C-alpha angles and dihedrals in degrees: 000000000000107000132179116203119197114204127030097207122121095295096040093047091049091050092048091049093051095045093045089062089069113078094210094067127091109197134196117184122198124195139146093234111082094189093058090047092050091051090050093049090051090057104035141044099245144106123253134199125189116221146063108321094208093064112105092220093053093048088050090053089049090058099254089159089069099031120121093198144010119207111194109198105156121133090253119082089198095054090048092052094045091049090054090047092051092045090052100042100041105024104024091226106192100220126033123184123183134188106230117184106166116093088211089071097035096056091059105066093171087067092074111064138115092262094049121022105352101219110145096191131017123207119200108184092189093055092045093050092046092055091045093054091045090058091050091053090046090056105041096188097050129101093193133009121191130180128224130179092018092308099310089114125037132194110210130186119207133171110239115231133193092258093058117109092223095054110108093016130110117246091242088070092057093105090056093053095042103031118192095015120104112210139145133218102226102181141000126201119195118186089340095309125112115244119201106242098225124162091261095048112120120214113231131199112274093024115139103230122194113199133178125214143140110289094249092056097052099094092050094051093046089054090059093053095048143343108298111242122227116264114272117252110160118055130180120194120198106207128030099210125123094302097039093047095047092046093050090050091051095048107036095088093057104026140044101249132191123184122199111203124176098196111081098210091050091046090054091047092051091048089057095044100045125069112201101005116112110229116203124194109219150070116302089209091062107107092202091057092047091049092048091051093051098248089177090068094053117111092197133018114192120192105205108162124123091251115088095197093049090049093050094047096046092047092049090048092049091050093050090049093055111274107151097221130011129196128188131198107226125183100183109081092208090063098052101075091036096058097038090059089060137042099321113090101205129014112200118209110199091197095057090048090050096045091064092058091048095048091055088065095042099051118096119235121041097311113166102175138021123180128188113226123212094357097314101316090119140006139226117207131195112200132173118231115223136181130024138282092287097050103031132063092212111028116099093013131109112240093248089063097049113102097230119184113259113281094018121123133187107219107171145005127208112206112181104305094340124100111208119190105217123248130178092265097044109124118217116226131200113279093020115144104230120199114207137179116208109188094192115060090203087068095055093094088057090050090052091050091057090064098045111105121230119245092252089070091066 
């Protein structure tokens, strides 16, 4: 696929890095910073152009005439929208994706249409990260919570501990430990390395275990991996920006929320917008403030400012002063693994959360969801099967007969309102939502091809 990416910031660079891993993609990255582009070109097999990506001449030089897709990810909503408009009007680019951050644009869906501003898909990193953090707070024992089939199925990562019933047992005994609940272990990471989850695989303490189950069964399965933590009640958010403000608004009905904001005008704005949330003006890295606000009674402390170092330091301080769990928003990928191995419980990478939403629109075939697992080291894909046995490579066939790419597993199927955990004799029907786990990103093109319908279907 021929793809033009506008913006080589953190999000753009992450997208380019992920897409460059797939041999079928031809990438051109446009940015105004030549140094960033040079660094990217040294690391990846792609083409770069320095300049303003919304200029028609520059898009022409980038090969917009032949591009299958333009992904506008600059820090400016307006540049992203204009670039999509130019790509549509002058070059008839088939797919246009834009990063839109401002709520003023997002709350007016009629604005984005072919006869107005031709953006096919909008990506709002702040909204995606807010929802991601909300799920983590909703499931206190989880390291990662991802939705499939509009939330009917969830993929949850937990760290196995010695007190878990599944620790020291082979996966084939799962039904004995969790009777009456159908679930599937989709991936296991041990000391950072992926372990193939075969029937004979034994879960060890400290393993990161990703399991898939119907949403209502998630708490039960978590309790078998480790001691189930008490529901969260008291939440403190450090930073009241877009993410902090949205998260407080989502949580204040069900939780006791405090927001610490250092910028007086924003603190006043939040006080007016939020109902029951307590808004504090101050520095979240100030131990006197944390002590005064009873940090030791907080179930979760989330550091959500734009400054990685400030987030890390305030989260570490909160943990040392008694907060039960601390999370930190971290933009630099190099920091994520580093801090999670220490005092911070969960490091949240906005770019890895965002990349999943982007990939769902980039994948061929009817792919409705893509999630990055363990900060991009693996992927989970939800695809819809179409056609019949003559036009589809998957419909009408039991899973054991489907020629899946090496290292790819089908873990679950959503059929209407029913969640079906996949077994070797499960037959896929047309319109099933199929959840797959390819361990090798080089095989993703082959996975996509499986779900492309032959011409006879139409």
